[in-house]
C-alpha positions in Angstrom: 0.0 0.0 0.0 2.8 2.5 0.8 4.4 1.8 -2.5 1.0 2.4 -4.3 0.6 5.7 -2.4 4.1 6.9 -3.3 3.5 5.9 -6.9 0.2 7.8 -7.0 1.8 10.9 -5.4 4.5 10.8 -7.9 2.0 10.5 -10.8 0.0 13.5 -9.4 3.1 15.6 -9.1 4.2 14.8 -12.7 0.7 15.6 -14.0 0.7 18.9 -12.1 4.1 19.7 -13.5 2.8 19.1 -17.0 -0.5 21.0 -16.5 -1.0 24.0 -18.7 -0.6 27.4 -17.2 -3.5 29.8 -16.9 -4.7 31.5 -20.1 -3.3 34.9 -20.7 -5.5 37.9 -20.5 -5.3 38.4 -24.2 -6.3 34.8 -24.9 -9.2 35.2 -22.5 -10.3 38.4 -24.2 -10.2 36.6 -27.6 -12.3 33.8 -26.3 -14.9 36.1 -24.8 -15.1 38.2 -27.9 -15.7 35.2 -30.2 -18.3 33.7 -27.8 -20.1 37.1 -27.6 -19.9 37.4 -31.4 -21.5 34.0 -31.8 -24.3 35.0 -29.5 -24.9 38.2 -31.5 -24.7 36.2 -34.8 -27.5 34.0 -33.5 -29.6 37.1 -33.3 -29.9 37.0 -37.1 -32.1 34.0 -36.6 -34.1 35.9 -34.1 -34.6 38.9 -36.3 -35.6 36.6 -39.2 -38.2 34.8 -37.1 -39.7 37.9 -35.6 -40.0 39.6 -39.0 -41.4 36.6 -40.7 -43.8 35.7 -37.9 -45.2 39.3 -37.8 -45.8 39.4 -41.6 -47.7 37.2 -44.0 -46.9 33.6 -45.0 -46.5 34.5 -48.7 -43.4 36.5 -47.9 -41.7 34.2 -45.5 -39.0 32.9 -47.9 -38.2 36.5 -49.0 -37.7 37.6 -45.4 -35.5 34.6 -44.5 -33.5 35.1 -47.7 -33.0 38.8 -46.8 -31.7 38.0 -43.3 -29.3 35.4 -44.7 -28.0 37.6 -47.5 -27.7 40.9 -45.7 -25.2 39.3 -43.4 -23.4 37.6 -46.2 -23.0 40.6 -48.5 -22.6 42.9 -45.5 -19.7 40.8 -44.1 -17.7 41.2 -47.4 -18.5 44.9 -47.6 -17.4 45.4 -43.9 -14.2 43.4 -44.6 -13.4 45.5 -47.7 -13.9 49.0 -46.3 -16.3 49.2 -43.4 -13.9 48.3 -40.6 -11.3 50.7 -41.9 -13.7 53.5 -42.1 -14.8 52.8 -38.6 -11.6 52.1 -36.7 -8.9 53.5 -39.0 -7.0 56.6 -38.0 -9.0 59.7 -39.0 -10.0 63.3 -38.2 -12.9 62.7 -35.9 -15.4 62.2 -38.7 -14.1 59.3 -40.8 -11.3 56.9 -40.5 -9.0 54.9 -42.8 -6.0 52.7 -42.2 -4.5 50.6 -45.0 -3.8 47.7 -42.7 -7.6 47.3 -42.2 -8.3 47.2 -45.9 -9.5 43.6 -46.3 -8.2 43.2 -42.7 -4.5 42.8 -43.6 -3.8 43.4 -39.9 -5.5 40.1 -39.0 -3.2 37.9 -41.1 -1.4 35.7 -38.6 2.3 34.6 -38.7 4.6 33.0 -36.1 5.7 36.5 -35.1 2.3 38.2 -34.5 -0.2 35.4 -33.8 -1.5 37.0 -30.6 -1.9 40.5 -31.9 -3.4 39.4 -35.2 -5.8 37.0 -33.5 -7.0 39.9 -31.3 -7.6 42.0 -34.4 -9.5 39.1 -36.0 -11.7 38.7 -32.9 -12.4 42.4 -32.9 -13.5 42.3 -36.5 -15.7 39.3 -36.0 -17.4 41.0 -33.1 -18.0 44.2 -35.1 -19.2 42.5 -38.3 -22.2 40.9 -36.5 -23.1 44.4 -35.2 -23.0 45.8 -38.7 -25.3 43.0 -39.9 -27.7 43.8 -37.1 -28.0 47.4 -38.3 -28.8 46.3 -41.8 -31.4 43.7 -40.8 -33.3 46.2 -38.7 -34.1 48.3 -41.8 -35.5 45.1 -43.4 -38.4 45.0 -40.9 -39.6 48.5 -41.6 -39.6 47.8 -45.4 -40.9 44.3 -45.4 -43.4 42.8 -47.9 -42.9 45.2 -50.8 -39.2 45.7 -51.4 -37.3 44.4 -54.4 -34.6 41.9 -53.4 -31.9 43.5 -55.5 -32.7 46.9 -53.9 -32.5 45.3 -50.5 -29.0 43.8 -51.2 -27.8 47.2 -52.5 -28.8 49.1 -49.4 -27.6 46.3 -47.0 -24.1 46.8 -48.6 -24.3 50.5 -48.2 -25.3 50.4 -44.5 -22.6 47.9 -43.5 -19.9 49.5 -45.7 -20.5 53.2 -45.1 -23.4 54.4 -42.8 -22.8 52.2 -39.8 -19.0 52.5 -39.9 -19.0 56.3 -40.1 -21.4 56.8 -37.2 -19.5 54.1 -35.3 -16.3 56.1 -35.9 -17.9 59.2 -34.4 -18.6 57.4 -31.1 -16.6 54.3 -30.7 -13.2 54.7 -32.6 -11.4 56.5 -29.8 -10.8 59.7 -31.9 -14.4 60.4 -33.1 -15.9 63.8 -32.5 -18.9 62.6 -30.4 -16.8 60.2 -28.4 -14.3 63.0 -27.7 -17.1 65.1 -26.3 -18.0 62.4 -23.8 -21.0 60.8 -25.5 -21.6 57.4 -24.1 -23.3 54.6 -26.2 -21.8 51.5 -24.6 -23.2 48.8 -26.9 -25.1 50.7 -29.6 -28.5 52.0 -28.9 -27.7 54.7 -31.4 -24.7 53.4 -33.3 -26.4 50.1 -34.2 -30.2 50.2 -33.5 -31.1 53.8 -34.4 -28.9 53.8 -37.5 -30.8 50.7 -38.8 -34.1 52.2 -37.8 -33.6 55.7 -39.3 -32.5 54.0 -42.5 -35.6 51.9 -42.4 -37.7 55.0 -41.8 -36.3 56.6 -44.9 -36.9 53.5 -47.0 -40.5 53.0 -45.7 -41.3 56.6 -46.6 -40.0 56.2 -50.2 -41.7 52.8 -50.6 -45.1 53.8 -49.4 -47.5 51.5 -47.5 -48.4 48.0 -48.4 -51.5 47.6 -50.5 -54.5 47.4 -48.3 -52.8 48.9 -45.2 -54.8 52.1 -45.2 -58.4 52.7 -46.2 -59.4 55.5 -48.6 -59.9 57.9 -45.7 -56.4 57.1 -44.4 -57.5 54.8 -41.5 -54.9 52.1 -40.8 -56.2 48.5 -41.3 -54.8 45.5 -39.6 -52.6 43.1 -41.6 -52.0 40.2 -39.1 -48.8 38.3 -39.0 -49.0 34.6 -40.0 -47.2 33.0 -37.1 -47.0 34.5 -33.6 -45.3 31.4 -32.1 -42.5 31.9 -34.6 -42.3 35.6 -33.7 -42.2 34.7 -30.0 -39.4 32.2 -30.4 -37.5 34.9 -32.4 -38.0 37.3 -29.5 -36.6 34.7 -27.0 -33.6 34.2 -29.4 -33.0 37.9 -29.5 -33.2 38.1 -25.7 -30.6 35.3 -25.5 -28.3 36.8 -28.0 -28.4 40.3 -26.4 -26.3 39.0 -23.5 -23.5 38.8 -26.1 -24.5 42.1 -27.6 -24.2 44.1 -24.4 -21.8 42.1 -22.2 -19.6 41.4 -25.1 -19.2 45.2 -25.6 -16.8 45.2 -22.7 -14.4 43.9 -25.4 -12.5 42.0 -22.8 -13.0 39.2 -20.3 -13.4 41.4 -17.3 -15.4 41.1 -14.1 -17.8 43.9 -15.0 -19.4 41.9 -17.8 -21.6 40.2 -15.3 -23.0 43.5 -14.2 -23.8 44.4 -17.8 -25.6 41.1 -18.2 -27.7 41.8 -15.1 -28.8 45.3 -16.2 -29.6 43.9 -19.6 -31.9 41.2 -18.2 -33.7 43.6 -15.8 -34.5 46.1 -18.6 -35.8 43.4 -20.9 -38.1 42.1 -18.2 -39.3 45.6 -17.4 -39.9 46.5 -21.0 -42.0 43.4 -21.5 -44.1 44.3 -18.4 -44.4 48.0 -19.5 -45.7 47.1 -23.0 -48.0 44.4 -21.6 -49.6 46.7 -19.0 -49.9 49.6 -21.6 -51.8 47.4 -24.1 -53.9 45.9 -21.4 -54.9 49.3 -20.2 -55.4 50.8 -23.7 -57.1 47.9 -25.5 -58.6 45.9 -22.6 -56.4 42.8 -23.4 -52.7 42.2 -23.3 -51.3 41.9 -26.9 -48.6 39.3 -27.6 -46.9 41.1 -30.5 -46.7 44.3 -28.4 -45.2 42.3 -25.5 -42.5 40.9 -27.8 -41.7 44.4 -29.0 -41.8 45.6 -25.4 -39.1 43.0 -24.5 -37.0 44.2 -27.5 -37.7 47.9 -26.6 -36.3 47.2 -23.1 -33.2 45.6 -24.6 -32.6 48.4 -27.1 -33.2 51.0 -24.3 -30.6 49.5 -22.0 -28.0 48.9 -24.7 -26.5 52.4 -24.4 -26.5 52.7 -20.6 -26.0 49.1 -19.5 -22.6 49.8 -18.0 -23.5 53.2 -16.6 -26.7 52.8 -14.5 -27.9 51.1 -11.3 -30.1 48.0 -11.4 -33.1 50.0 -10.3 -32.4 52.6 -13.0 -32.2 49.8 -15.6 -35.7 48.6 -14.6 -37.0 52.2 -14.9 -35.3 52.7 -18.3 -36.6 49.4 -19.6 -40.2 49.9 -18.4 -40.3 53.4 -20.0 -39.0 51.9 -23.2 -41.9 49.3 -23.1 -44.5 52.1 -22.7 -42.8 54.3 -25.4 -42.8 51.5 -28.0 -46.6 51.0 -27.8 -47.3 54.7 -28.1 -44.7 55.1 -30.8 -46.0 52.3 -33.0 -49.5 53.8 -32.8 -48.2 57.3 -33.6 -46.1 56.1 -36.6 -49.0 54.2 -38.0 -52.0 56.5 -37.2 -50.5 59.9 -37.3 -47.5 59.7 -39.7 -49.2 57.1 -41.9 -46.0 55.2 -42.3 -46.3 51.4 -42.7 -43.8 49.7 -40.5 -44.9 46.0 -40.5 -42.9 45.0 -37.4 -42.5 48.3 -35.5 -38.8 48.5 -36.3 -38.7 52.3 -36.3 -40.3 52.4 -32.8 -38.4 49.6 -31.2 -34.9 50.4 -32.6 -35.1 54.1 -33.5 -37.3 55.7 -30.9 -36.3 53.4 -28.0 -32.7 53.6 -29.2 -32.9 57.4 -28.8 -34.5 57.0 -25.4 -31.8 54.6 -24.2 -29.1 56.9 -25.3 -30.7 59.9 -23.7 -31.4 58.0 -20.5 -27.7 58.2 -19.6 -28.2 61.9 -19.2 -30.9 61.2 -16.6 -29.7 58.0 -14.8 -26.0 57.8 -15.5 -23.6 57.2 -12.6 -20.0 58.3 -12.9 -19.0 55.8 -10.2 -20.5 52.8 -12.1 -19.1 54.0 -15.4 -15.6 54.2 -14.0 -15.6 50.4 -13.8 -15.3 50.3 -17.6 -13.6 53.7 -18.3 -11.0 55.6 -16.5 -11.7 58.8 -14.5 -10.7 61.0 -17.4 -13.1 59.5 -19.9 -16.0 58.4 -17.7 -19.4 60.1 -18.0 -20.7 62.9 -15.8 -23.4 62.1 -13.4 -26.9 62.3 -14.9 -29.6 64.8 -14.0 -31.1 62.5 -11.3 -27.7 61.9 -9.8 -27.0 65.6 -9.3 -24.9 66.1 -12.4 -27.1 68.7 -14.1 -27.9 68.7 -17.8 -24.4 68.6 -19.2 -24.3 64.9 -20.0 -27.9 65.0 -21.2 -26.9 67.7 -23.7 -24.0 65.7 -25.0 -26.3 62.6 -25.5 -29.0 64.7 -27.2 -26.4 66.2 -29.6 -25.3 62.7 -30.5 -28.8 61.4 -31.1 -29.7 64.3 -33.3 -26.4 64.2 -35.3 -26.7 60.5 -36.0 -30.4 60.9 -37.0 -29.7 63.7 -39.4 -26.7 62.0 -41.0 -28.4 58.6 -41.3 -31.8 59.7 -42.4 -30.5 62.2 -45.0 -28.0 59.8 -46.5 -30.4 56.9 -46.4 -33.2 58.9 -48.1 -30.7 59.8 -50.9 -29.5 56.2 -51.1 -33.0 54.8 -51.4 -34.0 57.5 -53.9 -31.0 56.6 -56.1 -31.7 52.9 -55.8 -35.3 53.5 -56.8 -34.2 55.3 -59.9 -31.6 52.8 -60.9 -33.2 49.4 -60.3 -36.5 50.2 -58.7 -37.1 49.8 -55.0 -40.7 48.4 -54.9 -42.1 45.2 -56.4 -45.1 45.5 -58.8 -48.6 45.4 -57.4 -49.1 41.9 -59.0 -45.9 40.6 -57.2 -47.1 42.1 -53.9 -50.5 40.4 -54.2 -49.0 37.0 -55.2 -46.3 37.3 -52.6 -42.6 38.0 -52.8 -41.7 34.3 -52.3 -42.9 33.5 -55.8 -42.3 36.8 -57.5 -38.8 37.3 -56.2 -37.5 33.8 -55.5 -39.8 31.2 -57.2 -40.1 29.5 -53.8 -42.9 28.8 -51.3 -42.3 28.8 -47.6 -45.4 26.6 -47.1 -46.4 23.9 -49.6 -49.8 24.4 -51.2 -50.2 27.9 -49.8 -53.3 29.6 -51.2 -54.2 33.3 -51.4 -57.7 33.8 -50.0 -60.0 36.3 -51.6 -60.6 38.2 -48.3 -56.9 38.4 -47.4 -55.4 42.0 -47.3 -53.4 42.6 -50.5 
């Protein structure tokens, strides 16, 4: 027995001597960035399911195809020029660095494997964000957009619009970031950019056939699969932990705090929208509850690393109320047809989330992720006055003006070049057949009383 014990002890010591050392901080950062990027990439499935479920069956293939292709074309465009425009050296308004052209900086060799791998991880994390901005616009323009036009504007958003606004706020030398604007994970940079582009596109496209009566009254066009939309909402909720917590850009302790504020705001947004529809319509509405959850998530995306848990609940709940009122206003007052409420969820609530830092932001919390020289000022409700709120408001307004004006011009040009909207006959038949020659559901039939 003693001999066995000695042999066992010797084996354990040898194994301990051969055991690998702890991962370096850089390797840990790379692992976390890739894991977070995978979570955000999975959100593409969530967006596809929400958009498809909230629209009609005859367009399901088209919507799935758009969500697949906007990522694919967008990734190549972001590789070619988008990342360099966003993170290249610049003058505060636009960047460019030759080593980021087709990501030359990420090519590994024995001499630079760690640094190049970190560059690659940063690019992978950012490209899934760029794809998110493009797919948000898809929802606002669903069921009547030509596929070729969709591909063209997806490339423009991922190659130019998203990178430029991202440079302003996230690059380190952007003019808004230099002023102290905080948008931790992209309420404005990602969500509002996609929504304001979608707003411009929806205005140029016009409403779907049968959406408004002759006297301008909005008519319901129900989605074909609410369980699918609900599952998509859960997938987006799941992926958002990568979206927000991954924006720490490093494997640091504070990422768990960001995950907590993200969860709380989503729950509060769902409750806020549910209670609002219950009070307004007499019954809680599932589609609005889904959008309320997303509204809470969008609202907390900017302040997730700058506010307390209680503040995150308040921010999310207000977002849930806002999204219901905004959807009704966009449809009833502005007469804009947004089939999934993308402008309200991502644009209006993205603006609210960015502004909320000026109300609820805490310098002490923000310093966990930024140093004392670059952290935010306390928000209005924390005794900091209106200074930070003014900076946030300037950022929201500047990004809206730039994105909306550029997007309107882009969609106008696409409309003149290749046409932006399908024909009335294709819209009636469904884009699945007209644009792709496919059917999402075998033997699907168009009923006479179905809205066109």
